[in-house]
C-alpha positions in Angstrom: 136.9 53.3 43.5 138.2 55.2 46.5 136.1 57.7 48.3 137.5 61.2 48.6 137.1 61.9 52.4 138.5 65.3 53.0 138.0 65.7 56.7 140.0 68.3 58.6 143.0 66.6 60.3 142.5 66.1 64.0 145.4 67.2 66.2 147.5 64.4 67.5 147.5 63.9 71.3 150.9 64.2 73.0 152.3 61.4 75.2 155.2 61.6 77.5 155.8 58.0 78.2 156.9 56.2 81.3 160.7 56.5 81.7 160.8 59.8 79.8 162.0 63.1 81.2 161.1 66.4 79.6 162.5 69.7 80.8 161.3 73.2 79.7 158.1 74.8 78.5 155.5 72.6 76.7 152.7 74.1 74.7 150.2 71.9 72.9 146.9 72.5 71.0 145.6 68.9 71.6 145.4 66.7 74.7 148.5 65.8 76.8 149.1 62.6 78.8 152.1 62.4 81.1 153.2 58.9 82.3 156.9 60.0 82.7 158.3 63.1 84.2 158.1 66.7 83.2 159.9 69.7 84.8 158.7 73.1 83.5 155.6 74.9 82.4 152.6 73.2 80.7 150.1 75.1 78.7 147.6 73.0 76.8 144.4 74.0 75.0 143.1 70.4 75.5 142.9 68.0 78.4 146.0 67.4 80.5 146.2 64.0 82.2 149.0 63.2 84.7 148.8 59.4 84.8 149.4 57.2 87.8 153.1 56.9 86.9 153.4 60.6 85.9 155.2 63.3 87.8 154.9 67.0 86.9 157.1 69.5 88.6 155.2 72.2 86.7 152.6 74.9 86.7 149.8 73.5 84.6 147.2 75.4 82.5 144.7 73.3 80.6 141.1 73.2 79.4 140.6 70.3 81.8 143.1 68.6 84.1 143.1 65.1 85.6 145.7 64.1 88.2 146.2 60.4 88.9 150.0 60.8 89.6 151.9 63.7 91.3 151.9 67.4 90.6 154.2 69.9 92.4 153.1 73.3 91.1 150.0 75.4 90.5 147.0 74.2 88.4 144.8 76.5 86.5 141.8 75.5 84.3 138.6 77.1 83.1 137.1 73.6 83.2 137.3 70.8 85.7 140.2 69.6 87.9 139.9 66.0 89.0 142.2 64.5 91.5 141.8 60.7 91.5 142.3 58.4 94.5 146.0 57.9 93.6 146.5 61.6 92.7 148.3 64.3 94.6 148.6 68.1 93.9 151.1 70.1 96.0 150.3 73.6 95.0 147.4 76.1 94.6 144.6 75.5 92.2 142.3 78.0 90.4 139.5 76.1 88.7 135.8 76.3 87.7 135.0 72.8 89.1 136.9 70.7 91.6 136.6 67.0 92.2 138.7 65.1 94.7 138.1 61.4 94.9 138.4 59.8 98.3 142.2 59.2 98.8 143.2 62.0 96.5 145.3 64.8 98.0 145.4 68.6 97.6 148.1 70.3 99.6 147.5 74.0 98.8 144.7 76.5 98.5 141.9 76.4 96.0 140.1 79.3 94.3 136.9 78.8 92.4 134.9 81.4 90.5 131.2 80.8 89.9 130.5 80.9 86.2 127.6 83.3 85.6 124.6 81.4 84.1 123.3 82.6 80.8 119.8 84.0 81.2 117.1 82.2 79.3 113.9 83.7 78.1 110.9 82.5 80.1 107.2 82.5 79.6 106.7 84.9 82.4 108.8 87.6 80.7 105.6 88.9 79.1 104.0 89.7 82.5 103.4 93.4 83.1 102.3 94.1 79.6 98.6 94.0 79.3 96.7 94.2 76.0 94.2 96.9 75.6 90.8 95.5 75.1 88.4 97.2 72.7 85.8 99.0 74.8 83.0 101.1 73.6 83.3 104.7 74.8 80.5 105.9 77.1 78.9 109.0 75.8 
């Protein structure tokens, strides 16, 4: 009668709602959205979103970071940092990709490392090797 759906449980996203204040170190394995205030360190394996009403007095490490509110602290991501038109980051950023929408603010330095492309095999990789053709020997 009931199907036995045994899917792996998906991690629950974390929300710090408007009007909330969190102090201390926050580690999460899923995504994080801040609409309230957080004072401390943020380390997240998923996406970190500082919403328009969000304020983070924090150093932030995340897989991807989106700032629509205010961040005072350094931001580090192996992915993309997006600062929206309403977003402001007062601190240094170390990212793979950086997007600042018109109106967004970054007050600090930025460091970006180029990700080395993975070489792909091409059709021309066989050049230089010539087949020996069968030739009759002169004699």
